[in-house]
ZAMARGU-4260 file (C-alpha; in steps of 0.2 Angstrom, whole numbers, plus 5000, padded with zeros to 4 digits):
<rodrens>
0) 5125/5001/4990 | 5110/4999/5002 | 5099/5013/5004 | 5102/5023/5019 | 5120/5019/5020
5) 5135/5030/5015 | 5144/5017/5002 | 5149/5028/4989 | 5161/5016/4979 | 5151/5009/4973
10) 5121/5017/4870 | 5105/5022/4859 | 5109/5015/4842 | 5093/5020/4831 | 5086/5002/4827
15) 5077/5002/4810 | 5072/4985/4808 | 5076/4975/4825 | 5081/4976/4843 | 5098/4974/4846
20) 5104/4965/4862 | 5122/4968/4867 | 5132/4958/4880 | 5146/4966/4890 | 5158/4954/4882
25) 5152/4959/4866 | 5155/4978/4870 | 5174/4975/4876 | 5185/4987/4866 | 5171/4994/4856
30) 5167/5012/4856 | 5148/5013/4852 | 5144/5025/4838 | 5128/5033/4841 | 5117/5041/4828
35) 5111/5059/4831 | 5093/5060/4836 | 5084/5077/4830 | 5090/5092/4821 | 5103/5103/4828
40) 5092/5116/4835 | 5099/5126/4850 | 5086/5134/4862 | 5097/5146/4871 | 5090/5154/4888
45) 5091/5172/4895 | 5107/5169/4904 | 5117/5168/4886 | 5127/5182/4882 | 5129/5190/4899
50) 5140/5188/4914 | 5136/5171/4924 | 5124/5176/4937 | 5128/5159/4947 | 5144/5151/4951
55) 5150/5134/4956 | 5146/5130/4974 | 5130/5129/4986 | 5114/5139/4983 | 5099/5141/4991
60) 5081/5147/4983 | 5064/5148/4989 | 5052/5136/4981 | 5034/5133/4988 | 5038/5145/5002
65) 5052/5134/5007 | 5072/5136/5007 | 5079/5122/4995 | 5096/5119/4992 | 5107/5112/4977
70) 5125/5111/4973 | 5130/5118/4956 | 5146/5115/4945 | 5148/5127/4931 | 5161/5121/4917
75) 5178/5126/4917 | 5181/5140/4906 | 5163/5144/4905 | 5158/5152/4888 | 5142/5163/4890
80) 5139/5162/4872 | 5138/5143/4872 | 5122/5135/4876 | 5126/5119/4888 | 5118/5104/4892
85) 5110/5104/4910 | 5110/5088/4920 | 5103/5085/4937 | 5109/5071/4949 | 5097/5066/4962
90) 5104/5056/4978 | 5097/5040/4985 | 5088/5039/5001 | 5100/5043/5015 | 5111/5052/5004
95) 5115/5070/5001 | 5119/5083/4987 | 5136/5082/4993 | 5138/5063/4990 | 5133/5066/4972
100) 5143/5082/4969 | 5159/5075/4976 | 5158/5056/4972 | 5161/5049/4989 | 5174/5037/4991
105) 5176/5035/4973 | 5181/5053/4971 | 5178/5065/4956 | 5177/5051/4943 | 5160/5046/4951
110) 5155/5065/4955 | 5137/5068/4948 | 5136/5048/4944 | 5151/5051/4933 | 5145/5065/4923
115) 5156/5077/4928 | 5171/5065/4921 | 5161/5060/4907 | 5155/5077/4900 | 5173/5085/4901
120) 5166/5103/4905 | 5152/5102/4891 | 5138/5102/4904 | 5132/5111/4919 | 5129/5099/4933
125) 5116/5100/4948 | 5115/5090/4963 | 5098/5095/4973 | 5095/5091/4991 | 5079/5082/4995
130) 5069/5085/5011 | 5074/5071/5024 | 5086/5065/5012 | 5073/5058/5001 | 5062/5063/4987
135) 5044/5060/4994 | 5038/5073/4981 | 5022/5077/4993 | 5010/5087/4982 | 5022/5088/4968
140) 5034/5099/4978 | 5051/5091/4972 | 5044/5093/4954 | 5041/5111/4958 | 5058/5113/4966
145) 5066/5107/4949 | 5054/5119/4940 | 5063/5132/4951 | 5080/5127/4949 | 5078/5127/4931
150) 5070/5144/4930 | 5085/5151/4941 | 5099/5143/4931 | 5090/5148/4914 | 5090/5165/4920
155) 5109/5165/4926 | 5118/5154/4913 | 5118/5150/4895 | 5108/5134/4894 | 5102/5122/4879
160) 5083/5121/4883 | 5082/5106/4872 | 5096/5097/4882 | 5091/5095/4899 | 5094/5077/4908
165) 5090/5070/4925 | 5098/5054/4933 | 5097/5046/4950 | 5099/5031/4961 | 5086/5022/4970
170) 5075/5036/4978 | 5084/5047/4966 | 5080/5036/4952 | 5061/5037/4958 | 5063/5055/4957
175) 5070/5054/4939 | 5056/5044/4934 | 5044/5056/4942 | 5052/5070/4930 | 5049/5058/4915
180) 5032/5058/4919 | 5028/5076/4924 | 5041/5085/4913 | 5042/5075/4898 | 5042/5090/4887
185) 5055/5100/4898 | 5069/5085/4899 | 5076/5077/4883 | 5080/5060/4893 | 5081/5052/4910
190) 5093/5039/4917 | 5086/5028/4932 | 5098/5017/4943 | 5089/5004/4952 | 5073/5014/4954
195) 5055/5011/4957 | 5040/5022/4958 | 5043/5030/4975 | 5041/5049/4970 | 5024/5047/4959
200) 5020/5048/4942 | 5009/5063/4938 | 5005/5062/4919 | 5016/5047/4913 | 5008/5046/4895
205) 5020/5057/4885 | 5036/5050/4876 | 5054/5053/4883 | 5070/5045/4880 | 5073/5033/4894
210) 5087/5023/4901 | 5085/5011/4915 | 5097/4999/4924 | 5094/4987/4938 | 5103/4973/4947
215) 5095/4955/4944 | 5099/4952/4963 | 5092/4968/4970 | 5084/4964/4987 | 5080/4983/4991
220) 5070/4986/4975 | 5066/4971/4965 | 5071/4971/4947 | 5052/4969/4942 | 5049/4987/4949
225) 5063/4994/4937 | 5056/4984/4923 | 5039/4993/4926 | 5046/5009/4925 | 5054/5004/4910
230) 5039/4998/4901 | 5029/5015/4905 | 5041/5021/4891 | 5041/5006/4880 | 5023/5010/4879
235) 5024/5030/4877 | 5038/5029/4866 | 5029/5017/4853 | 5042/5004/4855 | 5041/4986/4848
240) 5038/4975/4864 | 5049/4960/4869 | 5057/4952/4883 | 5073/4958/4885 | 5088/4945/4889
245) 5096/4948/4906 | 5112/4941/4913 | 5112/4925/4924 | 5117/4926/4943 | 5135/4922/4944
250) 5139/4928/4926 | 5148/4944/4933 | 5141/4954/4918 | 5128/4965/4910 | 5116/4964/4896
255) 5110/4980/4887 | 5095/4980/4876 | 5091/4994/4864 | 5072/4994/4860 | 5066/4999/4842
260) 5056/5015/4845 | 5049/5030/4838 | 5062/5041/4831 | 5069/5052/4844 | 5063/5042/4860
265) 5073/5027/4862 | 5072/5017/4877 | 5088/5008/4883 | 5088/4994/4897 | 5103/4987/4906
270) 5102/4971/4918 | 5117/4967/4928 | 5123/4953/4939 | 5123/4963/4956 | 5112/4971/4969
275) 5106/4987/4974 | 5119/4999/4968 | 5123/5011/4954 | 5141/5007/4951 | 5142/4989/4947
280) 5159/4982/4940 | 5159/4968/4927 | 5169/4953/4932 | 5168/4958/4951 | 5152/4950/4958
285) 5145/4962/4971 | 5158/4976/4968 | 5152/4994/4968 | 5165/5006/4961 | 5161/5023/4954
290) 5179/5023/4947 | 5178/5007/4937 | 5159/5005/4933 | 5153/5003/4915 | 5136/5013/4920
295) 5144/5031/4918 | 5150/5028/4901 | 5135/5020/4895 | 5124/5034/4903 | 5134/5049/4895
300) 5133/5039/4877 | 5115/5039/4880 | 5113/5057/4884 | 5127/5064/4871 | 5118/5055/4856
305) 5105/5069/4857 | 5109/5086/4847 | 5092/5094/4847 | 5074/5092/4852 | 5065/5077/4847
310) 5059/5076/4829 | 5041/5081/4824 | 5029/5067/4819 | 5032/5062/4802 | 5016/5068/4793
315) 5016/5052/4782 | 5014/5041/4799 | 4996/5042/4805 | 4995/5045/4823 | 4986/5033/4835
320) 4968/5033/4832 | 4960/5041/4848 | 4943/5036/4844 | 4943/5018/4841 | 4933/5008/4829
325) 4926/4990/4829 | 4934/4975/4821 | 4922/4964/4811 | 4925/4947/4808 | 4923/4942/4790
330) 4915/4925/4792 | 4903/4929/4805 | 4900/4947/4801 | 4900/4950/4820 | 4913/4961/4830
335) 4927/4958/4842 | 4920/4961/4859 | 4925/4961/4877 | 4913/4949/4886 | 4901/4957/4897
340) 4909/4974/4895 | 4920/4971/4908 | 4936/4981/4910 | 4943/4970/4923 | 4961/4961/4919
345) 4958/4945/4912 | 4942/4949/4903 | 4939/4938/4888 | 4937/4942/4870 | 4922/4935/4860
350) 4912/4940/4845 | 4895/4948/4846 | 4882/4959/4836 | 4891/4974/4831 | 4885/4990/4842
355) 4893/5006/4846 | 4898/5003/4865 | 4915/5006/4872 | 4919/4987/4873 | 4919/4985/4855
360) 4930/5001/4851 | 4948/4997/4848 | 4961/5010/4845 | 4978/5008/4839 | 4993/5015/4848
365) 5009/5009/4840 | 5006/4991/4840 | 4995/4989/4854 | 4976/4987/4852 | 4968/4996/4866
370) 4950/4995/4873 | 4942/5003/4889 | 4959/5009/4894 | 4967/4991/4893 | 4976/4982/4879
375) 4972/4967/4870 | 4983/4953/4877 | 4987/4935/4877 | 4996/4926/4891 | 5015/4926/4888
380) 5021/4912/4876 | 5003/4908/4873 | 5000/4892/4863 | 4987/4889/4849 | 4970/4889/4856
385) 4973/4901/4871 | 4958/4913/4873 | 4962/4931/4870 | 4959/4944/4884 | 4962/4961/4890
390) 4975/4967/4903 | 4984/4982/4909 | 4995/4989/4895 | 5013/4986/4898 | 5021/4985/4882
395) 5025/4967/4881 | 5027/4958/4865 | 5011/4947/4870 | 5002/4965/4867 | 5009/4969/4851
400) 4997/4965/4836 | 5002/4966/4818 | 4988/4971/4805 | 4992/4962/4790 | 4989/4966/4771
405) 4979/4950/4770 | 4967/4956/4784 | 4973/4944/4797 | 4980/4951/4814 | 4994/4941/4821
410) 5002/4943/4838 | 5021/4949/4839 | 5027/4937/4852 | 5018/4920/4846 | 5017/4924/4828
415) 4998/4916/4830 | 4983/4924/4822 | 4967/4931/4831 | 4954/4918/4827 | 4936/4915/4830
420) 4936/4898/4838 | 4931/4883/4827 | 4925/4896/4814 | 4911/4899/4825 | 4897/4913/4820
425) 4886/4913/4836 | 4887/4927/4848 | 4898/4924/4863 | 4910/4912/4852 | 4927/4914/4860
430) 4941/4923/4851 | 4958/4914/4852 | 4975/4913/4844 | 4979/4900/4832 | 4990/4895/4818
435) 4988/4908/4803 | 4980/4901/4788 | 4970/4917/4781 | 4953/4908/4783 | 4938/4919/4784
440) 4937/4917/4804 | 4954/4926/4804 | 4950/4939/4792 | 4945/4956/4800 | 4940/4974/4794
445) 4938/4990/4803 | 4919/4994/4804
</rodrens>
């Protein structure tokens, strides 16, 4: 479906030791068994235990002094003592709340991106209306609108505050991403179909469960934009970096990748052989059909795995080092240093007399080594002898480093070790990656 038109047809397993990649063919006939994430702790709202203050239908509220509208669906046989999941579905550019709530030409099986069918009356569903049929989120007004809807619904209905979710396609995906950035502690998870950073990203540093889906042939919002959104939460969620497999053009299938992340904050990515649309159908190139798409089932399983709030950090696991420490080379006695104290992408690593300036202060965040707001990096698939540099953090495997028990530091993608070139000891000697041999020019210590 192209943005601005009215075509309406259109899992996370807790990986313990490795990332699992599943092809669509491998999923045929298999019902994924998701592990419950987090303790079962219901946090009920003021609307619990009293007669419902809102009914299914269209509602208008005031937000930032403006009238804003949304469609609400209350579960059949609503029980005011049962805290329900709350799911927001955001329309695309040119779409409307009615398109989301009705399912368009695909009908009720695709209502709320299929969540009405999949939830089977276990969730309260919301389809908000954006200004100009979009989600520009000027000055954060659309995020505020969501805040006001939540407040209104919480006061009127029984909601589990640990079970709020958002999803949307295209512009609606951008809005869901904006909520992941700005309201990571309000929402448990988001799902983004064919999204891009269209509605801003205020904050964007906290973890939240994230599921991104994108067509490899999307000519409206290129898949690279969807990958960029995903990588924000690969980084925030402490996931092991990798380059997920994606289907080939003409394969008529999809590939789902499950990242290995911090407990309670999974990241899932599904690339599919299709264009710009939220309802691809395997084995039917270019088809968009909400009744037959695999996306609604995968999104529901991703949401339904959560049975409570994220777990609190394990007290035995040290948090990221916020202050940074130097890394001193054993052979030279000098420290890992960014040349010229430059924070530009591509600034190269070297050794230099140890000092206390920012260009020698490396903090560990997950498997990343960060300095001056950048990450220690090698070019993708670097060979032995490649110069180490800094680059914008993106969570890729080429920015992931293993601090080994033998004092070496190895790159997760290449397996090569951080090495002082030629075993040099002089100021300005280049730092490269090289075949690991545990020599003194490959051994480092915090200083």
